Backbone bond lengths (Angstrom), bond angles and torsions (degrees), N, CA, C in turn:
res aa  C-N    CA-C-N  psi(-1)  N-CA   C-N-CA  omega(-1)  CA-C   N-CA-C  phi
1 X - - - 1.441 - - 1.528 111.27 -
2 X 1.308 116.97 24.88 1.458 119.26 175.48 1.522 108.84 -71.52
3 X 1.343 115.22 147.86 1.452 119.45 178.11 1.510 113.73 88.80
4 X 1.288 118.32 -4.65 1.458 120.16 177.75 1.521 109.67 -97.82
5 X 1.328 115.84 144.33 1.454 121.00 177.11 1.518 109.34 -96.64
6 X 1.294 115.41 137.05 1.463 118.82 177.56 1.531 108.98 -81.50
7 X 1.296 114.87 163.94 1.462 120.49 179.32 1.520 110.67 -61.19
8 X 1.336 116.38 -38.17 1.464 120.28 179.92 1.533 110.55 -63.73
9 X 1.334 116.61 -40.16 1.459 120.48 -179.83 1.526 110.22 -66.35
10 X 1.322 118.15 -40.23 1.462 121.44 177.91 1.528 111.38 -63.84
11 X 1.330 116.15 -42.53 1.458 120.75 178.22 1.530 110.03 -62.51
12 X 1.318 117.06 -42.50 1.460 121.73 179.26 1.535 110.95 -62.65
13 X 1.320 117.33 -42.62 1.467 121.31 178.75 1.528 110.16 -63.15
14 X 1.330 117.90 -43.27 1.460 121.82 179.74 1.531 110.42 -63.35
15 X 1.318 117.92 -42.76 1.471 122.08 179.75 1.525 110.19 -63.65
16 X 1.320 117.22 -44.90 1.472 120.76 179.97 1.525 110.14 -62.55
17 X 1.337 117.56 -44.62 1.461 120.28 178.56 1.530 111.67 -63.25
18 X 1.317 117.67 -37.30 1.466 120.92 178.08 1.526 110.54 -65.01
19 X 1.319 116.90 -42.66 1.469 120.67 178.83 1.529 110.41 -63.43
20 X 1.313 116.59 -43.39 1.470 120.49 178.30 1.530 109.83 -62.51
21 X 1.306 117.87 -41.67 1.465 121.51 178.84 1.518 112.37 -63.09
22 X 1.321 116.61 -44.39 1.464 121.03 178.69 1.528 110.31 -62.86
23 X 1.324 116.73 -43.62 1.471 120.56 179.39 1.533 110.49 -62.68
24 X 1.322 117.32 -40.45 1.464 120.84 179.71 1.525 111.23 -63.86
25 X 1.318 117.32 -42.46 1.469 121.31 178.63 1.525 110.19 -62.84
26 X 1.323 117.22 -43.44 1.463 120.91 179.11 1.527 111.50 -63.44
27 X 1.320 116.85 -42.25 1.463 120.66 179.31 1.528 111.19 -64.65
28 X 1.312 117.64 -41.22 1.464 120.89 178.89 1.529 110.73 -64.98
29 X 1.312 117.00 -40.23 1.459 121.26 178.59 1.528 110.64 -63.84
30 X 1.309 116.39 -45.19 1.461 121.02 179.13 1.523 110.70 -63.66
31 X 1.310 117.50 -41.88 1.465 121.30 179.69 1.526 110.92 -63.81
32 X 1.325 116.83 -39.76 1.461 120.60 179.29 1.529 110.61 -64.91
33 X 1.332 117.75 -45.20 1.461 122.03 179.23 1.529 110.84 -63.34
34 X 1.324 116.58 -41.46 1.461 120.57 179.51 1.520 110.90 -64.93
35 X 1.317 117.72 -42.15 1.455 121.78 177.84 1.520 112.12 -61.22
36 X 1.324 116.74 -42.86 1.464 120.91 178.63 1.519 110.67 -64.92
37 X 1.326 116.67 -41.63 1.462 120.45 178.30 1.525 111.60 -62.82
38 X 1.323 116.58 -42.35 1.462 120.43 178.89 1.526 110.45 -64.93
39 X 1.325 117.35 -39.08 1.456 120.93 179.29 1.530 110.46 -64.39
40 X 1.312 117.27 -41.44 1.463 121.24 178.43 1.527 110.92 -63.86
41 X 1.332 116.57 -44.57 1.467 120.39 179.79 1.526 111.35 -64.80
42 X 1.325 117.49 -39.13 1.457 121.03 178.93 1.522 110.70 -63.56
43 X 1.320 116.99 -43.22 1.463 120.90 177.30 1.512 111.54 -61.53
44 X 1.310 116.17 -41.04 1.469 121.15 179.38 1.527 110.85 -64.66
45 X 1.315 117.03 -43.27 1.466 121.38 179.05 1.524 110.27 -64.61
46 X 1.331 117.65 -41.93 1.467 121.04 178.27 1.524 111.12 -60.95
47 X 1.321 117.20 -42.96 1.462 121.11 179.35 1.522 110.81 -64.01
48 X 1.323 116.60 -45.47 1.461 120.43 -179.84 1.529 111.14 -63.68
49 X 1.318 117.33 -39.61 1.460 121.29 179.58 1.524 110.29 -66.11
50 X 1.322 116.85 -43.20 1.464 120.62 179.81 1.523 110.95 -61.90
51 X 1.328 117.04 -41.00 1.464 120.50 178.80 1.528 111.22 -67.44
52 X 1.318 117.03 -38.47 1.463 120.88 -178.68 1.523 112.13 -69.08
53 X 1.326 116.88 -25.36 1.459 120.72 -176.25 1.530 113.10 -90.75
54 X 1.314 118.85 -0.53 1.463 120.91 -178.73 1.524 110.15 -70.07
55 X 1.330 114.78 143.71 1.468 121.42 -177.05 1.523 111.16 -79.91
56 X 1.334 115.21 146.72 1.465 121.36 175.96 1.533 108.64 -92.77
57 X 1.317 115.92 179.57 1.456 120.85 -178.05 1.528 111.33 -57.40
58 X 1.331 115.76 128.93 1.453 121.77 178.63 1.519 114.24 89.04
59 X 1.310 117.12 -9.91 1.464 120.15 -179.82 1.524 110.75 -87.18
60 X 1.328 116.52 164.73 1.458 122.68 -175.34 1.527 112.36 -68.99
61 X 1.353 114.75 147.94 1.465 121.39 177.35 1.522 109.16 -155.83
62 X 1.315 115.89 167.80 1.463 122.15 174.62 1.530 109.39 -119.54
63 X 1.340 116.42 -39.91 1.464 122.36 -179.92 1.521 108.77 -130.38
64 X 1.336 115.81 167.37 1.463 120.34 177.89 1.522 111.56 -60.21
65 X 1.329 116.88 -31.61 1.466 120.90 -179.69 1.528 112.43 -64.98
66 X 1.330 117.06 -19.14 1.468 120.91 -179.96 1.520 112.37 -77.47
67 X 1.334 117.45 -15.58 1.467 121.88 -177.55 1.527 110.45 -94.64
68 X 1.327 115.39 155.64 1.458 119.57 175.29 1.522 108.85 -64.59
69 X 1.303 116.38 163.87 1.458 122.32 -174.45 1.527 111.30 -57.76
70 X 1.324 115.27 134.24 1.455 121.14 177.94 1.519 113.34 94.82
71 X 1.317 118.82 -11.24 1.460 122.21 179.31 1.514 110.27 -105.18
72 X 1.332 116.88 155.10 1.451 121.53 176.45 1.535 109.18 -122.29
73 X 1.297 116.00 157.15 1.454 122.41 -179.05 1.521 108.92 -93.69
74 X 1.323 116.56 114.41 1.457 122.36 178.48 1.529 107.53 -128.97
75 X 1.314 116.00 125.44 1.474 121.74 179.29 1.523 110.80 53.79
76 X 1.335 115.59 41.21 1.471 123.31 176.90 1.532 113.44 63.88
77 X 1.314 117.59 26.35 1.462 123.60 174.38 1.526 108.89 -135.96
78 X 1.321 116.83 147.03 1.472 121.45 178.25 1.535 109.12 -85.45
79 X 1.349 115.14 127.03 1.476 120.97 178.24 1.502 109.36 -134.56
């Protein structure tokens, strides 16, 4: 009877595969949530950096977007 699997061995293999499957699903879920959180934080940091780098009145600029709110870019200066 060599080469035959017992019922207990089959049950054990099924249980181990189920545990591995559950762990894989949990890891994928956690990785997805972490990725989304990192993406949100990166967007927030980019927005904060862009706002911090805006020019004040009299400072250099290229476009209106380079000046703080309410100012416009004229002759490469914010007014």
